[in-house]
NUSEPA-783767 format. One record per residue: residue number from 1; x negated, y, z negated of N, C-alpha, C in turn. Coordinates in nm, 4 decimals, decimal comma, m for minus. Atoms other than C-alpha are relative to their C-alpha. Layout:
BEGIN
PT_i_nX_nY_nZ_caX_caY_caZ_cX_cY_cZ
PT_NUM_X_Y_Z_X_Y_Z_X_Y_Z
...
This chain:
BEGIN
PT_i_nX_nY_nZ_caX_caY_caZ_cX_cY_cZ
PT_1_0,0253_m0,0353_m0,1389_12,6755_0,4205_m5,3853_0,1307_0,0235_0,0755
PT_2_m0,1283_m0,0157_m0,0686_13,0414_0,3927_m5,2850_0,0473_0,1440_m0,0095
PT_3_m0,0467_m0,1378_0,0168_13,1170_0,7349_m5,4299_m0,0802_0,0977_0,0853
PT_4_0,0820_m0,0855_m0,0870_12,8279_0,8928_m5,2419_0,0464_m0,0115_0,1448
PT_5_m0,0477_0,0222_m0,1367_12,9541_0,7374_m4,9194_0,1345_0,0691_0,0226
PT_6_m0,1317_m0,0633_m0,0124_13,3104_0,8544_m4,9805_m0,0110_0,1517_m0,0005
PT_7_0,0211_m0,1447_0,0042_13,1920_1,2042_m5,0686_m0,0562_0,0502_0,1318
PT_8_0,0617_m0,0409_m0,1262_12,9815_1,2212_m4,7534_0,1011_0,0020_0,1134
PT_9_m0,0948_m0,0018_m0,1113_13,2631_1,1224_m4,5164_0,1112_0,1012_m0,0227
PT_10_m0,0992_m0,1042_0,0270_13,5120_1,3509_m4,6926_m0,0565_0,1373_0,0353
PT_11_0,0669_m0,1261_m0,0338_13,2629_1,6379_m4,6615_m0,0116_0,0169_0,1508
PT_12_0,0101_m0,0067_m0,1461_13,2154_1,5522_m4,2928_0,1328_0,0423_0,0621
PT_13_m0,1306_m0,0371_m0,0553_13,5882_1,5779_m4,2242_0,0302_0,1464_m0,0285
PT_14_m0,0226_m0,1407_0,0337_13,6091_1,9113_m4,4071_m0,0858_0,0902_0,0877
PT_15_0,0892_m0,0813_m0,0830_13,3058_2,0500_m4,2215_0,0417_m0,0013_0,1466
PT_16_m0,0495_0,0097_m0,1371_13,4504_1,9269_m3,8917_0,1113_0,1017_0,0236
PT_17_m0,1110_m0,0943_m0,0171_13,7693_2,1274_m3,9416_m0,0439_0,1445_m0,0216
PT_18_0,0548_m0,1350_0,0176_13,5726_2,4290_m4,0677_m0,0686_0,0460_0,1285
PT_19_0,0676_m0,0346_m0,1244_13,3586_2,4210_m3,7539_0,1001_0,0295_0,1109
PT_20_m0,1045_m0,0259_m0,0996_13,6677_2,3940_m3,5344_0,0683_0,1335_m0,0248
PT_21_m0,0643_m0,1267_0,0345_13,8303_2,6831_m3,7197_m0,0864_0,1203_0,0320
PT_22_0,0916_m0,1097_m0,0324_13,5245_2,9022_m3,6848_m0,0092_0,0211_0,1506
PT_23_0,0069_m0,0116_m0,1456_13,5051_2,8261_m3,3144_0,1268_0,0649_0,0554
PT_24_m0,1273_m0,0545_m0,0483_13,8739_2,9031_m3,2608_0,0147_0,1477_m0,0334
PT_25_m0,0089_m0,1409_0,0376_13,8362_3,2356_m3,4417_m0,1089_0,0852_0,0646
PT_26_0,1000_m0,0762_m0,0747_13,5445_3,3360_m3,2186_m0,1336_0,0167_m0,0702
PT_27_0,1258_m0,0113_0,0742_13,2641_3,2960_m3,4720_m0,0923_m0,1144_0,0406
PT_28_0,0820_0,1065_m0,0590_13,0282_3,0903_m3,2555_m0,1233_m0,0330_m0,0837
PT_29_0,1217_0,0255_0,0764_12,7180_3,1355_m3,4687_0,0311_m0,0779_m0,1274
PT_30_m0,0404_0,0726_0,1202_12,8956_3,0224_m3,7862_0,0396_m0,1425_0,0309
PT_31_m0,0416_0,1332_m0,0422_13,0467_2,7292_m3,6017_m0,1208_m0,0877_0,0304
PT_32_0,1209_0,0767_m0,0345_12,7050_2,6228_m3,4732_m0,0768_m0,0405_m0,1257
PT_33_0,0692_0,0313_0,1255_12,5523_2,6413_m3,8229_0,0719_m0,1127_m0,0739
PT_34_m0,0777_0,1044_0,0677_12,8338_2,4330_m3,9709_m0,0148_m0,1332_0,0736
PT_35_0,0165_0,1232_m0,0766_12,7974_2,1813_m3,6886_m0,1369_m0,0634_m0,0265
PT_36_0,1321_0,0542_0,0329_12,4249_2,1445_m3,7650_m0,0005_m0,0645_m0,1385
PT_37_m0,0116_0,0590_0,1341_12,5034_2,0853_m4,1338_0,0788_m0,1307_0,0088
PT_38_m0,0809_0,1196_m0,0199_12,7670_1,8344_m4,0222_m0,0846_m0,1151_0,0533
PT_39_0,0872_0,1050_m0,0543_12,5032_1,6430_m3,8278_m0,0893_m0,0603_m0,1086
PT_40_0,0769_0,0534_0,1132_12,2957_1,6109_m4,1458_0,0895_m0,0896_m0,0857
PT_41_m0,0938_0,0816_0,0768_12,6053_1,4799_m4,3231_0,0254_m0,1324_0,0710
PT_42_m0,0113_0,1261_m0,0738_12,6434_1,2215_m4,0443_m0,1120_m0,0955_m0,0417
PT_43_0,1134_0,0835_0,0413_12,2972_1,0957_m4,1391_0,0203_m0,0557_m0,1404
PT_44_m0,0284_0,0482_0,1355_12,4019_1,0736_m4,5046_0,1059_m0,1106_0,0016
PT_45_m0,1034_0,1027_m0,0127_12,7126_0,8764_m4,4048_m0,0637_m0,1306_0,0486
PT_46_0,0659_0,1196_m0,0534_12,5004_0,6372_m4,1997_m0,0915_m0,0649_m0,1036
PT_47_0,0934_0,0522_0,1001_12,2390_0,6003_m4,4744_0,0747_m0,0708_m0,1124
PT_48_m0,0730_0,0625_0,1099_12,4870_0,5329_m4,7537_0,0800_m0,1211_0,0481
PT_49_m0,0729_0,1146_m0,0543_12,6938_0,3040_m4,5311_m0,0897_m0,1207_0,0212
PT_50_0,0939_0,1110_m0,0188_12,3915_0,0964_m4,4364_m0,0470_m0,0566_m0,1336
PT_51_0,0404_0,0484_0,1320_12,2847_0,0784_m4,7994_0,1094_m0,0874_m0,0615
PT_52_m0,1112_0,0815_0,0496_12,6301_m0,0488_m4,8925_0,0073_m0,1328_0,0733
PT_53_m0,0093_0,1214_m0,0814_12,6303_m0,2980_m4,6072_m0,1082_m0,1009_m0,0366
PT_54_0,1100_0,0908_0,0295_12,2910_m0,4420_m4,6917_m0,0081_m0,0388_m0,1472
PT_55_m0,0029_0,0405_0,1406_12,3685_m0,4591_m5,0639_0,0900_m0,1214_m0,0222
PT_56_m0,0899_0,1147_0,0106_12,6198_m0,7359_m4,9936_m0,0785_m0,1307_0,0019
PT_57_0,0622_0,1325_m0,0026_12,5313_m1,0987_m5,0592_0,0224_m0,0679_0,1344
PT_58_m0,0299_0,0555_m0,1316_12,7070_m1,2120_m4,7422_0,0850_0,1021_0,0763
PT_59_m0,0683_m0,0999_m0,0812_12,8176_m0,9796_m4,4652_0,1017_m0,0714_0,0878
PT_60_m0,1048_0,0621_m0,0806_13,1517_m1,0799_m4,3158_0,0267_0,0853_0,1238
PT_61_m0,0341_m0,0692_m0,1235_13,2882_m0,9799_m3,9786_0,0807_0,1273_m0,0267
PT_62_m0,0814_m0,1171_0,0328_13,5287_m0,7362_m4,1451_m0,0876_0,1201_m0,0345
PT_63_0,0920_m0,1089_0,0325_13,2407_m0,5299_m4,2835_m0,0682_0,0539_0,1260
PT_64_0,0622_m0,0428_m0,1250_13,0758_m0,5216_m3,9416_0,0997_0,0799_0,0837
PT_65_m0,1054_m0,0738_m0,0702_13,4071_m0,4123_m3,7867_0,0178_0,1387_m0,0602
PT_66_m0,0139_m0,1292_0,0672_13,4374_m0,1359_m4,0461_m0,1163_0,0922_0,0365
PT_67_0,1167_m0,0800_m0,0369_13,0847_m0,0169_m3,9673_0,0109_0,0488_0,1443
PT_68_m0,0151_m0,0393_m0,1406_13,1570_m0,0159_m3,5929_0,1062_0,1080_0,0158
PT_69_m0,1052_m0,1019_m0,0084_13,4789_0,1799_m3,6389_m0,0480_0,1298_m0,0638
PT_70_0,0582_m0,1195_0,0605_13,2919_0,4201_m3,8684_m0,0905_0,0747_0,0973
PT_71_0,0833_m0,0631_m0,1035_13,0393_0,4842_m3,5917_0,0870_0,0636_0,1085
PT_72_m0,0952_m0,0537_m0,0975_13,3326_0,5365_m3,3545_0,0566_0,1329_m0,0494
PT_73_m0,0536_m0,1245_0,0566_13,4762_0,8026_m3,5893_m0,1047_0,1111_0,0076
PT_74_0,1056_m0,1016_m0,0051_13,1433_0,9851_m3,6135_m0,0203_0,0477_0,1434
PT_75_0,0152_m0,0375_m0,1411_13,1085_0,9791_m3,2345_0,1140_0,0900_0,0458
PT_76_m0,1150_m0,0808_m0,0397_13,4579_1,1160_m3,1906_m0,0041_0,1397_m0,0600
PT_77_0,0136_m0,1324_0,0604_13,3935_1,3993_m3,4353_m0,0915_0,0891_0,0846
PT_78_0,0963_m0,0768_m0,0789_13,0936_1,5090_m3,2342_0,0537_0,0301_0,1396
PT_79_m0,0539_m0,0218_m0,1346_13,2648_1,4628_m2,8960_0,1111_0,1044_0,0010
PT_80_m0,1077_m0,0994_0,0072_13,5685_1,6658_m3,0028_m0,0585_0,1397_m0,0140
PT_81_0,0630_m0,1320_0,0157_13,3468_1,9519_m3,1182_m0,0652_0,0471_0,1296
PT_82_0,0684_m0,0375_m0,1241_13,1446_1,9469_m2,7972_0,1010_0,0392_0,1078
PT_83_m0,1003_m0,0311_m0,1028_13,4496_1,9352_m2,5694_0,0751_0,1283_m0,0315
PT_84_m0,0697_m0,1224_0,0377_13,6219_2,2104_m2,7656_m0,0866_0,1220_0,0294
PT_85_0,0896_m0,1131_m0,0259_13,3174_2,4355_m2,7369_m0,0189_0,0249_0,1491
PT_86_0,0102_m0,0162_m0,1451_13,3040_2,3714_m2,3616_0,1345_0,0352_0,0622
PT_87_m0,1368_m0,0290_m0,0448_13,6788_2,4532_m2,3376_0,0547_m0,1072_0,0926
PT_88_m0,0525_0,1127_m0,0756_13,7518_2,1077_m2,1986_0,1104_m0,0678_m0,0807
PT_89_m0,1116_0,0688_0,0637_14,0576_1,8960_m2,2745_m0,0512_m0,1139_m0,0881
PT_90_0,0457_0,1032_0,0930_14,0111_1,6712_m2,5783_0,1172_m0,0758_m0,0625
PT_91_m0,1177_0,0621_0,0609_14,3618_1,5333_m2,6376_m0,0156_m0,1512_m0,0158
PT_92_0,0237_0,1447_0,0112_14,2627_1,1709_m2,5685_m0,0939_m0,0293_m0,1170
PT_93_0,0938_0,0181_0,1107_13,9751_1,2079_m2,8142_0,0697_0,0186_m0,1346
PT_94_m0,0748_m0,0215_0,1236_14,2135_1,3417_m3,0793_0,0843_m0,1225_m0,0348
PT_95_m0,0802_0,1204_0,0237_14,4404_1,0394_m3,0381_m0,0894_m0,1135_m0,0494
PT_96_0,0956_0,1025_0,0430_14,1405_0,8068_m3,0644_m0,0478_0,0276_m0,1429
PT_97_0,0482_m0,0385_0,1320_14,0206_0,9998_m3,3704_0,1007_m0,0388_m0,1083
PT_98_m0,1034_0,0320_0,0993_14,3511_0,9583_m3,5544_0,0092_m0,1511_m0,0203
PT_99_m0,0080_0,1460_0,0090_14,3695_0,5861_m3,4734_m0,1233_m0,0559_m0,0712
PT_100_0,1241_0,0514_0,0588_14,0041_0,5235_m3,5632_m0,0123_0,0391_m0,1473
PT_101_0,0094_m0,0445_0,1393_14,0222_0,7287_m3,8835_0,0934_m0,0822_m0,0883
PT_102_m0,0935_0,0820_0,0781_14,3318_0,5435_m4,0048_m0,0516_m0,1433_m0,0148
PT_103_0,0528_0,1358_0,0047_14,1706_0,2107_m3,9175_m0,1188_m0,0113_m0,0950
PT_104_0,1184_0,0078_0,0863_13,8421_0,2861_m4,0920_0,0383_0,0235_m0,1463
PT_105_m0,0453_m0,0198_0,1376_14,0235_0,4159_m4,4006_0,0677_m0,1261_m0,0536
PT_106_m0,0641_0,1241_0,0432_14,2388_0,1034_m4,4155_m0,1039_m0,1082_m0,0282
PT_107_0,1030_0,1020_0,0203_13,9379_m0,1242_m4,3716_m0,0855_0,0307_m0,1228
PT_108_0,0867_m0,0372_0,1117_13,7277_0,0691_m4,6212_0,0661_m0,0169_m0,1352
PT_109_m0,0673_0,0112_0,1289_13,9899_0,0752_m4,8936_0,0536_m0,1403_m0,0278
PT_110_m0,0524_0,1335_0,0226_14,1060_m0,2833_m4,8430_m0,1087_m0,1053_m0,0188
PT_111_0,1097_0,0965_0,0187_13,7644_m0,4538_m4,8476_m0,0357_m0,0109_m0,1476
PT_112_0,0324_0,0178_0,1435_13,6457_m0,5984_m5,1808_m0,1048_0,0987_m0,0525
PT_113_0,1027_m0,0926_0,0462_13,3458_m0,3638_m5,1965_0,0550_0,1406_m0,0175
PT_114_m0,0541_m0,1350_0,0035_13,5613_m0,0544_m5,1464_0,0813_0,0279_m0,1245
PT_115_m0,0875_m0,0405_0,1092_13,7774_0,1380_m5,3896_0,1368_m0,0617_0,0231
PT_116_m0,1282_0,0712_m0,0134_14,1057_m0,0423_m5,4581_0,1150_0,1001_0,0122
PT_117_m0,1089_m0,0919_m0,0238_14,3617_0,1905_m5,2997_0,1215_m0,0714_0,0544
PT_118_m0,1125_0,0725_m0,0601_14,5751_m0,0542_m5,1002_0,0223_m0,1314_m0,0702
């Protein structure tokens, strides 16, 4: 299940940048389609993450923190896309995104259930 979760969040990040690129190049319809697919991938991330969380014998506070930061990352992805499409400033959201993404990656790879990267 870990590999499915990792694949889903990696795919979400790729689709996020594809949607941004399509929007910046003026291809609104393509950007909207990719954003809809991205929303389905969000559901896959949530589903696999919850399955991982509930497969644990005992859930520690660190796992709950990782889940909360993961939800924060998903929210920021969507907010950045929405603000960019409305031509509003999103620099604060980008800073939050970088911080939250680094934090969730550190937590995910350092927890015993995760892949041993750190």
